[in-house]
C-alpha positions in Angstrom: 57.2 -168.7 19.7 54.7 -166.8 17.5 54.5 -167.5 13.8 52.3 -165.9 11.2 50.0 -168.6 9.7 47.5 -167.7 7.0 45.4 -170.8 7.7 45.1 -170.2 11.4 44.3 -166.5 10.9 41.5 -167.4 8.5 40.1 -169.8 11.0 40.3 -167.2 13.7 38.5 -164.9 11.3 35.4 -167.0 11.7 34.9 -165.5 15.1 34.8 -162.0 13.6 32.6 -163.4 10.8 30.0 -164.5 13.4 30.1 -161.1 15.3 29.7 -159.2 12.0 26.7 -161.3 10.9 24.9 -160.5 14.1 25.6 -156.8 14.2 25.1 -156.1 10.5 21.7 -157.7 10.7 20.9 -155.9 14.0 21.8 -152.5 12.7 20.0 -152.9 9.4 16.7 -154.3 10.6 16.1 -153.4 14.2 15.6 -149.7 13.4 13.0 -150.7 10.8 11.3 -152.9 13.5 11.3 -150.0 16.0 9.8 -147.7 13.4 7.3 -150.1 11.8 6.4 -152.5 14.5 6.6 -150.3 17.6 6.1 -146.8 16.0 9.1 -145.1 17.7 10.3 -141.6 16.6 13.8 -141.1 15.2 15.1 -139.8 18.5 13.7 -142.8 20.5 15.1 -145.2 17.9 18.5 -143.5 18.4 18.2 -143.9 22.2 17.2 -147.6 21.8 20.1 -148.3 19.4 22.6 -147.1 22.1 21.1 -148.9 25.1 22.8 -152.1 24.2 26.1 -150.2 23.6 25.9 -148.9 27.2 26.2 -152.5 28.3 29.1 -153.0 25.9 30.9 -150.0 27.3 30.7 -151.4 30.8 31.5 -155.0 29.8 34.0 -155.1 26.9 36.9 -153.2 28.5 36.9 -155.1 31.8 36.4 -158.4 30.1 39.5 -157.7 28.0 41.5 -157.0 31.1 40.0 -160.1 32.8 41.0 -162.3 29.9 44.6 -161.1 30.3 44.5 -162.5 33.8 42.6 -165.6 33.2 44.4 -169.0 33.2 42.5 -172.1 32.2 43.4 -175.4 30.3 41.7 -173.9 27.2 43.6 -170.6 27.5 42.8 -167.0 28.4 40.3 -166.2 25.6 38.5 -169.3 24.5 36.3 -169.8 27.6 34.6 -166.5 26.9 33.7 -167.6 23.4 32.3 -170.9 24.6 29.9 -169.1 26.9 29.0 -165.9 25.0 28.4 -167.2 21.5 25.6 -169.7 22.2 23.8 -167.3 24.6 24.0 -164.5 22.0 22.6 -166.8 19.3 19.5 -167.6 21.3 18.7 -163.9 22.2 19.3 -162.9 18.5 16.9 -165.6 17.2 14.2 -164.3 19.6 14.2 -160.7 18.4 11.9 -161.0 15.3 9.2 -163.0 17.2 8.8 -160.5 20.1 6.0 -158.0 19.7 6.1 -156.3 23.2 8.6 -153.4 23.3 9.8 -153.9 26.9 10.5 -157.6 26.3 12.1 -156.7 23.0 14.4 -154.2 24.9 15.3 -156.9 27.4 16.1 -159.4 24.7 18.3 -156.9 22.8 20.1 -156.1 26.1 20.7 -159.8 26.7 22.1 -160.1 23.2 24.6 -157.3 23.7 25.7 -158.5 27.1 26.4 -162.0 25.7 28.1 -160.7 22.6 30.2 -158.2 24.5 31.3 -161.0 26.8 33.2 -162.7 23.9 33.9 -160.0 21.4 37.0 -158.5 23.0 38.6 -162.0 23.8 38.1 -163.2 20.2 39.6 -160.1 18.7 42.5 -160.2 21.2 43.4 -163.7 19.9 44.7 -162.1 16.7 47.7 -160.3 18.3 48.1 -163.2 20.7 49.0 -165.5 17.9 50.6 -163.0 15.5 54.0 -161.3 15.5 53.8 -157.5 15.5 55.2 -157.2 11.9 52.2 -159.1 10.5 49.4 -157.7 12.6 48.1 -155.3 9.9 48.0 -158.2 7.4 46.4 -160.5 10.0 43.8 -157.9 10.9 43.1 -157.6 7.2 42.4 -161.3 7.1 40.0 -161.3 10.1 38.3 -158.2 8.9 38.0 -159.8 5.5 36.0 -162.5 7.3 34.1 -159.9 9.1 33.3 -158.2 5.8 32.2 -161.5 4.4 29.8 -161.8 7.3 28.3 -158.4 6.6 27.9 -159.2 2.9 26.1 -162.4 3.8 23.9 -160.5 6.2 23.1 -157.6 3.9 22.8 -159.5 0.6 21.3 -162.9 1.6 19.7 -161.4 4.7 17.8 -158.7 2.7 16.3 -161.3 0.5 15.3 -163.5 3.4 14.0 -160.4 5.3 11.7 -159.6 2.3 10.1 -163.1 2.7 10.0 -163.2 6.5 12.0 -160.9 8.9 12.7 -163.9 11.1 14.7 -165.7 8.5 17.5 -163.1 8.4 17.8 -163.3 12.2 17.7 -167.1 12.4 20.4 -167.3 9.7 22.6 -165.1 11.9 22.0 -167.3 14.9 23.1 -170.4 13.0 26.2 -168.8 11.5 27.5 -167.4 14.8 27.2 -170.9 16.4 29.1 -172.5 13.6 31.7 -169.7 13.5 32.4 -169.9 17.3 32.7 -173.7 17.1 35.4 -173.5 14.4 37.5 -171.0 16.5 37.2 -173.2 19.6 38.1 -176.4 17.7 41.0 -175.1 15.7 42.7 -172.2 17.5 45.2 -172.9 20.2 46.4 -170.0 22.4 50.1 -169.4 23.2 51.0 -170.3 26.8 54.2 -168.4 27.3 53.1 -165.6 29.7 54.9 -165.0 33.0 52.6 -165.6 35.9 54.4 -162.9 37.9 53.6 -160.3 35.2 49.9 -161.4 35.5 49.8 -160.3 39.1 51.0 -156.8 38.2 48.4 -156.1 35.5 46.2 -153.0 36.4 42.5 -153.0 36.0 40.8 -151.2 33.1 40.1 -148.0 35.0 43.7 -147.7 36.0 44.8 -148.5 32.4 42.6 -145.6 31.1 44.2 -143.2 33.6 47.7 -144.5 32.7 47.1 -144.0 29.0 45.8 -140.4 29.3 48.4 -139.6 32.0 51.4 -140.5 29.8 53.7 -137.7 28.8 53.8 -139.1 25.3 50.1 -138.9 24.1 50.1 -141.2 21.1 47.9 -143.8 22.8 45.4 -141.2 24.1 45.3 -139.5 20.7 44.6 -142.6 18.7 41.8 -143.6 21.2 40.2 -140.2 20.7 40.6 -140.6 16.9 38.9 -144.0 17.1 36.1 -142.4 19.1 35.6 -139.6 16.4 35.6 -141.9 13.4 33.3 -144.4 14.9 31.1 -141.6 16.0 30.8 -140.7 12.4 30.4 -144.2 11.0 28.2 -145.8 13.5 25.6 -143.0 13.6 25.2 -143.2 9.8 25.1 -147.0 9.9 22.3 -147.0 12.5 20.1 -144.7 10.5 21.1 -145.6 6.9 18.1 -147.7 6.1 15.8 -144.9 7.3 17.8 -142.4 5.3 17.3 -144.5 2.2 13.6 -144.9 2.8 12.7 -141.4 4.0 15.2 -139.2 2.1 16.0 -141.2 -1.0 12.6 -142.9 -1.4 14.0 -146.4 -1.7 12.1 -149.5 -0.6 13.2 -151.0 2.8 14.9 -154.1 1.4 16.6 -152.0 -1.3 17.8 -149.4 1.3 19.2 -152.2 3.5 20.9 -153.8 0.5 22.8 -150.6 -0.3 24.9 -151.3 2.8 26.1 -154.4 0.9 28.2 -152.2 -1.3 30.2 -150.8 1.7 30.7 -154.3 3.1 31.6 -155.9 -0.3 34.3 -153.3 -1.1 35.5 -153.5 2.5 35.7 -157.3 2.0 37.7 -156.9 -1.3 40.2 -154.4 0.2 40.5 -155.8 3.7 43.7 -157.8 2.9 45.2 -155.1 0.6 44.6 -152.5 3.3 46.7 -154.5 5.7 49.6 -154.8 3.3 49.3 -151.1 2.4 49.5 -150.2 6.1 52.5 -152.5 6.5 54.4 -150.9 3.6 53.1 -147.3 3.5 52.8 -146.9 7.3 49.7 -147.5 9.4 49.3 -143.9 10.4 49.5 -142.5 6.9 47.2 -145.2 5.6 44.6 -144.4 8.3 44.8 -140.6 7.6 44.3 -141.2 3.9 41.2 -143.3 4.6 39.7 -140.7 6.9 40.1 -138.0 4.2 38.6 -140.2 1.5 35.7 -141.2 3.6 34.8 -137.7 4.6 34.8 -136.6 0.9 32.5 -139.6 0.0 30.0 -138.7 2.7 29.9 -135.0 1.6 29.1 -136.2 -1.9 26.0 -137.8 -0.6 25.0 -134.6 1.1 25.5 -132.3 -1.9 24.3 -134.6 -4.7 20.6 -134.3 -5.6 18.4 -137.2 -4.6 17.3 -137.9 -8.2 20.9 -138.3 -9.3 21.9 -140.5 -6.4 19.0 -142.9 -7.1 19.3 -143.0 -11.0 19.3 -146.8 -11.5 22.1 -148.3 -13.5 21.0 -151.9 -13.1 18.7 -154.3 -11.2 20.9 -156.4 -9.0 18.3 -158.5 -7.2 14.5 -158.6 -7.4 14.4 -156.1 -4.5 17.6 -154.0 -5.0 19.4 -152.0 -7.6 22.8 -150.4 -8.5 22.8 -146.5 -8.3 25.3 -143.7 -8.2 24.6 -143.9 -4.4 26.0 -147.4 -4.6 29.3 -146.2 -6.2 29.8 -143.6 -3.5 29.2 -146.2 -0.8 31.9 -148.4 -2.5 34.4 -145.5 -2.1 33.4 -145.3 1.5 33.9 -149.0 1.9 37.5 -148.7 0.6 38.2 -145.8 2.9 36.8 -147.7 5.9 39.1 -150.6 5.1 42.1 -148.3 5.1 41.1 -146.9 8.5 39.7 -150.0 10.3 42.2 -152.6 9.3 45.2 -150.7 10.6 43.8 -149.1 13.8 43.7 -152.1 16.1 47.3 -153.2 15.3 48.4 -149.6 16.1 46.7 -149.8 19.5 48.0 -153.2 20.6 51.5 -152.3 19.4 51.6 -149.5 21.9 51.9 -152.0 24.8 53.5 -155.3 25.7 52.0 -158.7 24.8 50.8 -159.4 28.4 48.4 -156.4 28.2 47.0 -157.1 24.7 43.5 -157.9 26.1 43.5 -154.7 28.1 44.4 -152.5 25.1 41.9 -154.3 22.9 39.4 -153.4 25.6 40.5 -149.8 25.4 40.0 -149.9 21.7 36.4 -151.1 22.2 35.9 -148.6 25.0 36.5 -145.8 22.5 34.4 -147.3 19.7 31.5 -148.3 21.9 31.4 -144.9 23.6 31.0 -143.5 20.0 28.3 -146.0 19.3 26.4 -144.7 22.3 26.9 -141.0 21.6 26.4 -141.1 17.8 22.9 -142.5 17.3 21.4 -140.3 20.1 23.1 -137.2 18.8 22.3 -137.8 15.2 18.7 -139.0 16.0 18.2 -135.8 18.0 19.3 -133.7 15.1 17.1 -135.6 12.7 14.1 -135.1 15.0 14.7 -131.4 15.5 15.0 -130.9 11.7 11.6 -132.5 11.0 13.2 -135.8 10.0 15.8 -134.5 7.6 18.0 -137.6 7.4 20.3 -136.0 4.9 21.8 -133.8 7.7 23.7 -136.9 8.9 25.8 -136.6 5.7 26.8 -133.1 6.7 27.6 -133.7 10.4 29.5 -136.9 9.9 32.5 -135.4 8.1 33.0 -132.9 10.9 33.9 -135.8 13.3 36.2 -137.3 10.6 38.1 -134.0 10.5 38.5 -134.2 14.3 39.8 -137.8 13.9 42.3 -136.7 11.3 43.6 -133.9 13.6 44.1 -136.4 16.4 46.1 -138.7 14.2 48.5 -135.9 13.4 50.0 -136.3 16.8 50.3 -140.1 16.9 54.0 -141.1 17.0 53.8 -144.8 18.1 52.0 -147.9 16.9 53.8 -148.9 13.8 54.9 -152.5 13.4 57.7 -153.6 15.7 60.8 -155.2 14.2 60.6 -159.0 13.8 62.6 -160.9 16.4 64.8 -163.8 15.5 62.2 -166.1 17.2 59.4 -165.0 15.0 58.9 -166.1 11.4 56.3 -166.5 8.7 54.8 -169.9 8.1 
């Protein structure tokens, strides 16, 4: 019997906390390393930033399907966490001390492979232990923890990076180990799945064909929407520190710190966004967030640089508060509306026995966007003589496409609570 437990959901959120610390640090500082340490062009930086995502595209969906089939004394998901988290922590800690580009690329690839190995299973644990009616709220909680991880990475990590780049990475390695340990020690998986159902589960490729071959296209449309909004978001995230340095004239640490404002507001509104989705409707909440985020990004494109960087206050020794920061706060709120409610919509389009598979499909769409976006945007920046501001014009186009896709989504709202499910 599934029950909704705030305490267990917060503990599960530590898994997402660890993942977020790693990738927030990676996305903020690896482009700076590739630019400063290795002297790569914007296009090659974009290519490098998607090489690891190619591995994720190949690994995360089949691992999700594999975890649906796996039966061990620890459960279906926890063995992946026990293996992937420690290996990922080691690779991550090595990145700042490597000065040879091919070795750096190998280390980054090893990081992504190990992280991809446990990311889908740890996220699939949320719907595993949560009734459908409470999945938006539960996703709000675990994304709150993910947002907290990003805030720690950007705020604390930026100060550590200013002293020694290695400190930010070693902090991430330590935090991911502690986070994974808490999940393994305190989360117990349900063991109520029919072994006969397990034998009938299709592999990930068959699942993709089934989704896009369905007469009712809600699942296909939301996966396309996820692709488009992550295409928009991930491409900007990958290049934002370079945008701040090259277009706005901010210092490296200050530019990286600005991402704190997105993560901080996302953190604040992660829980409310889940409750808004539960009461207002997941689809309408997501569409509102898409529109708001598109408008915020367009403001960055059309507002003069001098106005965006007019300092209101000095927040830390290396970072300030600007009009830019306020716009990023709006984007953080919009991203919470979108991101908190999308995974619950996807997993509520299938039965519980296939949750890992559909979680894998969710990451298939988002990872494909992470591969496409940086290369596409990096190419545009390179062809425009390093005009990083063009990202803020192209990004809303893909948000419009995501909004159009969501118009045709008819399934994925919370299912009715059964008599066997209750709130703790």
